[in-house]
Each structure stands twice: as structure tokens, then as C-alpha cells.
C-alpha positions as CSV (number, residue, x, y, z in Angstrom):
1,M,193.9,61.6,159.9
2,F,197.2,60.5,158.2
3,R,196.6,63.1,155.4
4,V,195.9,65.8,157.9
5,V,199.1,65.1,159.9
6,N,201.2,65.0,156.7
7,A,199.6,68.3,155.5
8,L,200.5,69.9,158.9
9,V,204.0,68.4,158.8
10,K,204.5,69.8,155.3
11,L,203.2,73.2,156.4
12,L,205.6,73.4,159.3
13,A,208.6,72.0,157.3
14,T,208.1,74.6,154.6
15,A,207.8,77.4,157.1
16,L,204.1,78.1,156.3
17,G,204.8,77.5,152.5
18,A,207.9,79.6,152.1
19,G,209.8,76.5,151.0
20,Y,207.6,76.2,147.9
21,S,209.2,79.3,146.5
22,P,210.7,78.5,143.1
23,V,213.6,80.9,143.7
24,A,215.9,80.7,146.8
25,P,213.6,78.7,149.1
26,G,216.2,78.8,151.9
27,T,216.4,82.5,151.8
28,C,212.6,82.7,151.8
29,G,212.5,80.4,154.8
30,T,215.0,82.6,156.6
31,A,212.9,85.6,155.7
32,V,209.9,84.0,157.4
33,A,211.9,83.8,160.6
34,V,212.7,87.5,160.8
35,P,209.3,88.7,161.9
36,L,209.0,85.8,164.3
37,V,212.3,86.7,165.9
38,W,211.2,90.4,166.1
39,A,207.8,89.5,167.5
40,L,209.4,87.6,170.3
41,S,212.2,90.1,170.9
42,S,211.0,90.9,174.4
43,L,211.9,87.4,175.6
44,A,214.9,87.1,177.9
45,M,217.9,85.4,176.4
46,W,217.3,82.2,178.3
47,Q,213.7,82.1,177.1
48,W,214.9,82.8,173.5
49,V,217.3,79.9,173.8
50,L,214.4,77.6,174.8
51,V,212.4,78.9,171.7
52,A,215.4,78.2,169.5
53,V,215.9,74.7,170.9
54,A,212.2,73.9,170.6
55,I,212.1,75.1,166.9
56,T,215.3,73.0,166.2
57,A,213.7,69.9,167.8
58,L,210.4,70.4,166.0
59,G,212.4,71.0,162.8
60,I,214.2,67.7,163.1
61,A,210.9,65.8,163.5
62,V,209.0,67.5,160.7
63,A,212.0,67.5,158.3
64,H,212.3,63.8,158.7
65,R,208.6,63.2,158.3
66,A,208.2,65.6,155.4
67,D,211.1,63.9,153.5
68,R,209.4,60.6,154.1
69,A,206.0,61.9,152.8
70,W,207.6,63.4,149.7
71,G,210.0,60.4,149.2
72,T,213.0,62.8,149.2
73,H,216.2,63.4,151.2
74,D,216.7,67.0,152.3
75,S,214.1,68.4,150.0
76,Q,214.7,72.1,149.1
77,R,211.1,72.6,150.2
78,I,212.1,72.0,153.8
79,V,213.1,75.4,155.3
80,I,212.3,74.9,159.0
81,D,216.0,74.3,159.3
82,E,216.7,77.9,158.1
83,V,214.2,79.2,160.7
84,A,216.0,77.2,163.4
85,G,219.4,78.4,162.3
86,Y,218.4,82.0,162.1
87,C,216.9,81.8,165.6
88,I,220.1,80.4,166.9
89,T,222.1,83.2,165.2
90,M,220.0,85.8,166.9
91,I,220.4,84.4,170.5
92,P,223.2,86.7,171.7
93,V,221.9,90.0,170.3
94,D,219.1,92.5,170.6
95,R,216.2,91.1,168.5
96,G,214.1,94.2,168.6
97,H,215.9,96.4,166.1
98,W,216.3,96.3,162.4
99,A,220.2,96.4,162.3
100,P,220.8,93.1,164.2
101,L,217.8,91.5,162.4
102,A,219.2,92.4,159.0
103,C,222.8,91.6,159.8
104,G,221.8,88.3,161.3
105,F,219.9,87.4,158.1
106,V,223.0,88.1,156.0
107,V,225.4,86.4,158.5
108,F,223.3,83.3,158.8
109,R,222.7,83.0,155.0
110,F,226.4,83.2,154.5
111,F,227.2,80.3,156.8
112,D,224.3,78.3,155.5
113,I,225.3,78.7,151.9
114,V,229.1,78.3,152.3
115,K,228.8,75.4,154.8
116,P,232.2,75.7,156.4
117,P,233.4,72.7,158.5
118,P,231.7,71.2,160.4
119,V,228.5,72.4,158.8
120,R,229.0,70.4,155.5
121,W,230.0,67.3,157.4
122,L,226.8,67.4,159.5
123,D,224.8,67.9,156.4
124,Q,226.4,64.9,154.6
125,H,226.7,62.4,157.5
126,L,223.8,62.7,159.9
127,P,220.7,60.7,158.9
128,G,217.2,62.0,158.2
129,G,215.9,65.1,159.9
130,W,219.1,65.3,162.0
131,G,221.3,66.1,159.0
132,V,218.7,68.4,157.5
133,V,218.4,70.6,160.6
134,L,221.7,70.3,162.5
135,D,223.9,71.6,159.7
136,D,221.8,74.8,159.9
137,A,222.0,74.8,163.7
138,A,225.8,74.7,163.4
139,A,225.7,77.5,160.8
140,G,223.5,79.3,163.4
141,V,226.0,78.8,166.1
142,M,228.7,80.3,163.8
143,G,226.4,83.1,163.0
144,A,225.8,83.7,166.7
145,V,229.5,84.1,167.3
146,V,229.8,86.6,164.5
147,M,226.8,88.5,165.8
148,L,228.2,88.6,169.3
149,L,231.5,90.1,167.9
150,L,229.6,92.6,165.9
151,A,227.6,93.7,168.9
152,H,230.8,93.8,171.1
153,F,232.5,96.1,168.6
154,G,229.4,98.4,168.4
155,V,228.4,97.7,164.8
156,F,224.7,97.7,165.6
157,S,224.9,100.8,167.6
158,A,226.7,102.6,164.8
159,L,224.1,101.4,162.2
160,A,220.9,102.0,164.2
161,G,221.8,104.3,167.0
162,I,220.9,101.5,169.5
């Protein structure tokens, strides 16, 4: 039973295996989130917030357990944090069109890679799954602010005729 649970934890932590990519696993993990966000685009914003919170909470638990199973700390294979961060980035915008989905991908990846304060601090100071996931959640919040501004100024409308 223990092996089955560990296998399931690793499957979730790697976003169905995307984290095993030898090149840019974080980007691959974010890419897995795009069709998920699009598929659930009909949810109201409050429902989407619940989904993002649930993925974040699940991510904290599975990231912690996967790191323990692998004997690592913040393994690059763990990309559920990217899924959570991208989901947070997409909270304030229309998730049913390609322009916000693509822009959100770029915006989130920027904040996740650059790790501006307090993102880097969270990554370096929070223990276990908390540090693995909450830095990406913070990057997601920063991304959500940018996405809200882009939507406010009509960028998505101009790109996609939304």
C-alpha cells in the first residue's frame, strides 16, 4: 500500500509526469496546467478560486511527501507548484480564450523564474512542501495582478477580439 501511495504522490507532484522532462520541467508543468484551466473555464471566479486553493493545498502535501520519498529538497521533478501558481495567475481573467491563457503562461513563468521579493524569500525560508509551493503561489498572485491590468487595458481584447 505504501508503494501505491508513493507512486500516486509522485504522479501528482510531477503533474502526471511532466516534471520528469529533462528540459525545463517547470515550463512543462505549467504547460500541463493550460488545458486544465481552459477545461474549467466555465467556472465562476469564486469557484475557480476554490479550485486554485485546493490545488495549492494538495500541492503542499504531495510536494512534501514526494521530496521525502525521493530524499530531496524541492526536487525539479515537482511541478505541481507550477500548476498551482498558473491557476492563481488565471483567477481574474477569462480562462476560455487563447490570448489570456498564453499571456498568463508567459507572465507566470516570468515571475516564477525571476523570483522577485517576496517569492525568493518564501522559497528559501519556508520548510518542506510549504516552501516548494508557496513561492509559486506568490508568483501566481503577482501574475494575477499583471493579468488584471492587461485585461483592464484591453490587451486581450486587442489580441483575440474578445
